[in-house]
N, C-alpha and C positions, 0 to 999 in steps of 0.2 A: 463594699465595692459593688457597683452596678454590674449586671450581667453583661451589658454591651461593652463596658470598659474591660471587664475580665476577658471577654473574647478578643478584644483588641490587643491586650497584653499577651495573651496566649498565642495569637497569630504572629505578633512581632517576634516572640521568642522562638516559635517554630521556624520563622523565616531565617533568623540568625543561625539556628541549628542546621537547617537543611542546606542553606546556601554555603555554609562552611564546608560541607561534604559533597554536595551535588549542586550543579549549577544549570541544569537543563529544564527549560520551560517547554512543554509540549502542548500544542493546540490541536484539537480535534474539531474539524469543520463538518457538521452533520452528526453531532454527538448524541442526538436523541433518537436516532433511527435504529433499525434492527442490527446493524453492524456497530454503530457508534456507541451504544450503551454497553454491550459486553466488551468492546475494545477499551472503553474508558475504565471499566472494572479491572481489566488486566493491567492497564497502564498505572492505575492507582497503587498497584502492588509492586511496581518496578522501582527499586531503590535508586536508579539513576534519574528518576523524574522528581524534581523538586516542586514544580508547579504544573498543574494540569488545567488548561483552559478549554472549556467546552462551549462550542457555538452551534446553534441551530436556529432555524426560523421558528421552530416549535416553541410554544410558550412554556412547555414543561422543562426546558433545558435548565433553568436555575434550580428546579426541584431535583433533577438528576444529579446536579453538582452537590446539593445539600445531602442527598441520599448517600452519595459516595464519601462525602466529608465525614460521615459518622464511622467510617472504617478507621481502625487505629493504625494507620500508616502515616508517615511523616510528609506525604505529598499534599501540598495545599491545592484545593480544588475550587474552581469558580465557574459559574455558568453565565453565558451571555446569549442574548437573543435580539434580533433586529439588526439592520445594517448599521445603525448608529453605534452599536456596541462592538462591531467586528474589529475596529481599530484597537480597542482596549484588549480584546481577546488575543490578537496577533502580536501586539507590541512586545518585543523582547523574546519572542519564541525562537528556540534553536531548531525545533522540528515541527512541521505542520503536516498533519495526516488528514486526508480528504476522503471520507466515505460518503459525502453528500451526493444526493441524486436519487432518481427513481430506480427501484429494483426491477429485475426481470420478472415477467409473468409467463405462464405457459404459452408456448407458441412464439415467444419473442426471442430474437437473437440479441446479442450485445449491440449489434449495429442498429437495431430498432430503437435503442435508447439514445442514439446519437443526438437527435434534434433537441431533446429536452435537456440532456445532461451536458452537452457541449457548452451551452450558455451558462450553466451553473459553474463549470470549471473555469470558464473565461472570467466571470465576475469575481470568483474567489481568488484567482491568481492575480488579478489586478490589485486586489486588496493586499495580498502578500507582497507584491512588488513595492507597494507604498509603505507598509508598516513593518515588515521583517524580511527585506530582500535577500538577506544572507542565510535564511533558514533552509534546512533540508526539506524538500517538498515530496511527500509520499502520497501518490495518487492511487486510490482504490476504485474510484468511480468508473463505471463501465460506459462505453467501451474503452478500456485502458489503452488499446492500440492506437486510438485516435486522440484520447484525452491528454496523454503525455505530450504529443506534438502541439496541441493547443496551448498547454501551459508553457511550453518552451517558447512558442511564438509570442505569447503575451509578455513574458519576461524580457524577450528580446526587444519588443516594441517599447517597453518601459526602460530600456537601457541597463537592465540589471541581470542579464542572462548569464548563468553559469551552468553548463551542461553536467557538471559533476555533482550538482545539488538537486537534480530533478529525477525522480524515480517512479516508475510504474510498478506497483507491488504485485509480483507474480508468485510470491512464496506459497500461496495456496496450491498451485500446480505441483510444486515440489512436495508439499505435505501430502497431497492426495496420492502422488506417485509412490511415495514411501509406504503409505498405508496400504494401497492396493497390491503392491508387489510383496509386501510382508504377508498379506493374506495368502498369496500363492506360495511363497517361500516358507511359510509357517515360522517366520522369524518375528522378533520383537520390533514393532514399527518404529520405536524410538531409536533403534540401532540400525535401521535399514536406510540406505541413502541411494537416491536415484536423481542424477542431474536432470534438470528440465530447462530447455532453452527456447528461444523464438519469441512468441507473443503471448497474449492472454485471452485467446478466443479460438475455440474449435481446432481446426487443422493447423493453426499457427502455434499451438502448444506442442512442443517436440520433446517427449521423454527419451533420454538416452539410456535405454534399457541395457545396452551393451556394456555400460559402465556402472551397472548396479552393484552395490557393495552392502552386504554379501552378494555374490553373483547369483543370477537367476538362470536356471536351466529351463529352456522353453522351446516349444515347437513354433513354427511359423504362425499357426492358428492362435496359440496362446499369446504370442507377441502382438498380433493384430487386435485381439480382444482387449488386452491390457492397454495398448496405445489408445484405442478408441475410448475406453472407459476413462482414462486420464484426461483425454481431450474433451470429453462430454460430461465431466464430473459436475459442472454447474447445472447442466440440463437435468441430470439425475436428481439433484436436490429440488429443483423447480417442480419436476414431475411428482416427486414424493410428497411435496408440501401441497399439492393439488390446488394451486391457485393462491395459497397462503403466504407466498413469499419465495425468496431465493436463498442462496447460501449466506447466512449471517454469522452463526456461531463459529463455524470453521474458518470463515473469512476473518473474523475478529481475532481468532487464535493465530492465524498466519500473519496478520498485520501487526499484532503485538510482538511476534517473533522478529519480524523485519525491523520494527521500530527499535527493538532492543539491540539489534545488530548495528543500526545507525548510531544509537547512543553509545554503545561500546566503542565504536570508531571515534566518535567525538571525544570520548573520555581518554583517548590515547592508547587504547588496548591494541596490541599487535595481532596480526593474522586473523582479522575479522572478515570472513567471506560469506556473502549471501548473494543470490541472483536477483536481478531486477531488470525491467525493461527501460532502457536508457538510450540516449544519443550514442550512435555506434558506427564504426566503420568495419566491423568484422564480416559483414555480408553486403550485398547490394542494397539492403534495406537500411534507411537512415536511422532507424531505431530497432533495437534487437535486445532480447533478454539473454544474458550470460552471467556466469559467476563474477562477482566484483570484489576486489579487495577494498575495504572501507577504512577511512581515517578521519582526521579532524576536519578536512575540507571536503568530505564526501567521498567520491571515487578516487582512490589512490592509483588503482590499476584495473583495467578491464582484462580479465583472465582469458577471455575468448572462448571459442567453442570447444577446443581440445579435440581429441581423437574420436572419430565417429565411423561407423561402418556404412555400407552402401545403403542399407535400409533407412538409416537416419539421414544420410545425405540426400536421399530422395524426398524425405519429409521436409528438409530445409528448402530444397528447390521448389517444392509445392507451396511452402509457407511464405516465401519472400514476396511474390506478387500480391498476395493477400494483404500482407503488412504494408506494402507500398501504397495500395489502394486506401487503406485506413489512414495512413499518415497523410496522404494527399488530402483526404477529406478534412482532417484536422487543420492542416495548414491553410487550405482554402477557406475554411470557416472563419479563421482569424483575419484573413485578407479581406473578407467581405463584411467584416464588422463595421458599422458606421463610425466615422471619426468623431471623437469627443472634443 
């Protein structure tokens, strides 16, 4: 039996085996970058993923897929590159994760990335609207505060908009908050929980330290320091890498966690809760990150902000105008796109 025929038979048997137990195809757009590769590595190990489709403009993408395919998990992995292959990558996807775009460099804010990354998000969302309009869209690309509204407006223009299926991934803020508070609390970071709401940039990131579990005993100075560190965690990484990049490994870890929550919801698991930046009416901002109850159709219920103290209420009041500005930038970007 020829090697190529043997591979074809093996692939067919794996397809039968995996689809009988797991039915979710996940596409990663921007899969060859600093976030995309470690994210793909983590997703390849997720038993809820039957097919992993990797897309990037980089020519190494098929090689990344082959590299991952040598791992002895049952997830089928394929790599795609070039716009002509994007449709094949997306077709049949239940979840699409987008880390594509330029990373931050020293001195850059997330807003500085807007002009370059806005166009990337718009183009990729157009393709999603055509080839897998019912997929859950998980956006990592910065600035998330503006990119999620861009994706929403594009899906709306294409006539396939469902606000329950578009998410800005803010899980990294939650992960950082738990890690930093555990350092102060001297607790196990995997057992430390700190809710984080708002947006995904600077002062729009609002850690609810009053609801830390286990509780944290802190002075006003400690609270200010912790809040600032959580809000500027991304800048801390950019500075530490000294021009060599931004948060990639921790972002991939957080994105894989969020993707797993989405997949668990799709799989019918009950009580799956994870925060994300979504279309919202809980504040005056049209988009806001809060804990979400996830299910087969995406958001089952927005669990809202919950109880906050005055310190946190002041942070919310400060964040809302910033979010509104970013949202307007995203909406206006789509309005000003040339008609096709």
